[in-house]
N, C-alpha and C positions, 0 to 999 in steps of 0.2 A: 247843536253837534256837539259831541264828546270831543274832546280836546287830545293834542297826540300824547300830554302826559297821562292820562285816561287809560290809552290803549297801550302803553309801555309798562304799565303793571297788571293790566286784564290780560292780556298775551299770555305772559308766564301762568296767570291764574290756571287759565282755562287747559293750557298744556300739562299743568301739573293735576286739573281734576280728570283730563278724559285721557293721563296715562296709562292706567289700567287697560286700555280697550286697543292702543296703538303700540305699546312696549313689545307684547309676545312676538307681533308679525315683522318688525324693527328688528328687532334682538335675534330672530329665527334669518333673517334678509342677511344682516352683517355677521352671521357664522361660518368660518369658514369651511367647517366640515358639514356641514347643511346640503341634505341630499346626499351625500356621499358615506357608499356603507363599507364599511373596513373588513378586508375579507382576513379571518382568523388563518393562521398559520395552518398548514395543512402535516400533521403529525408523521406523514407517511412520506412526504417529500424528504430528499436528502439532497444535500449539496452535492456538487460534483465538481472535482480540483484536476486540473491537468497540469504536469510540470515537465519538462525536458532537462535532461543533464542532471541525473539526481544520484546523489552519493547519501549512502547508508552504512552509520558504525554501529559496533555494539561490543561493549566493552564490562568486562566482568573483574573487577576486583581491581580496578586499573590498570588493567592489560587486555587488548585488542584481542576480540575472541574472531571476530569476522568482522567484514566489509562488503556492501555492495554496490554497484554503481549499475546504472537504467538508463538507458537513449531519452524514454518516457515513461512514466508513471501518471496512470488515471486511476481517478479513487470516487468512488460514487457514494460512500457510506461510510468511510473514513476507516473501515475495518478491515477492508479488502483491497490492498494494493497491487490494480493492474501493472505489468511492466512488460515493456518491449526493448529487445536489446540489452540480456542483461549478463554481467557478470560481477561473481562473487568470489572472493577470497577467505578462506578458512585459516585461521593463523592455530598453529600447531601447539599443544600443551606440553608441560613437561623439561626436560633438560636439551633435547634437539631441537624443538619449535618447528617442526615440518609443516608445510603452508599446504594448500591446496587450493588449485583454484578450477571454477566451473562456471561453465557459460549455456547459455540457451537464448535462443530466440523471443521464447515470452515466458514470463514468471506470473506469478501471483503469491504476494506476501501477506499471511494474516494475522494481524495484529495479536487481536484474541487468543490466539494458540500458539502464536510464535513460529509458524512453522512458513517454511518456502517451497514453493512449486514451480519447477522450470519444464520447458516444456518446446519440441523442435529444436532436434539435433544439439543434444545436451552432451558437451562434452567436459570431462573431468580429468584434470592433468595433476598429479601427485609428484614429490620427490622421490627417487631422482628421477626416474625416466616412466614413470607411469602413467598410461592413459584408459580411459574407460568412457565408451560411447553408448548413449541409447537415447530414446524419445523422450522420456518424463521420467523427473526424478524430485523425490519432496525431501528435504532437510526438515526435521524435527529438534529444534532448539534444546527443548528441556531434556534429550535425552544424547544429544552430539550424534544425531544418526542420519544418514542419508539411505533412500529407499528407491528402489529404481523398479517398475512392475514391468513386466516385458522384457524383450530381449536385449542384453547387453553384453556388450564385449570389453571384457579387459588384458591391456597389452603391454608389455615392457622390449628390452632389447634384445630378448632372447625366449620370448613366449609368448603367446595368446590365449585366453581363455575366453570362450562365449558359453551363454546360460541365459535363466531369464533370471527376474526376480530377485534383484541385490539387494542387500542389506551389508550397510560399512558402518563399523561405528571408528568414528575419527579421535577417539579418546587411545582405543586400544590398537586401532588400525587394522581390526581384523575385520575381513569382509564374508559373505556365503553368498552362491548361487545357488537356486532352484537348478533339475535338470529339466531334461538331459543338459549336460556339460561337457563340453570338448574342449580339450587344451592340447595344444601344440608348442613344443619345446623345439627350440633350434640351438643346436650347439654351432657355436660361433669360431672354435676350436678343431674343425677339421683337418685331421691329418690322414 
């Protein structure tokens, strides 16, 4: 009968000689990713972000151009930001530096075109006492212009103008309305 000492060197020799037969199955068993199929990322899948109490600022040449506050922001693709409860403040340029505020129920900011669209009871307030009401408004940053398609009412202390399809240039403060346009003037000093 062989001694224990013979088995002490025979067993490792036997394991070494039979290693090609058993190493493959043992290594597959010990591999943590065995049987796991990694799913490649879907290029069509987009991340979704949602934030509350959001504020954006746009500065040009160290001077504040506009700022926007939204109660809620949602983004499915990072390029179109859906906004709820939107308030925007446009800072005037030049010596007078007049400010204009705009608010709306819903909005969309497109980062690629840098345009802001507001919808739902859009109200614009400009100094000193001008107000504009419409259902939708688009701001194009590149042109510094506001566009409102549909019914628009512009009012001040002594006038009210109703029309369609407003175009308002923030730099020159000129606006155009398409017809029919109705203008009502009120004389505050009747004698």
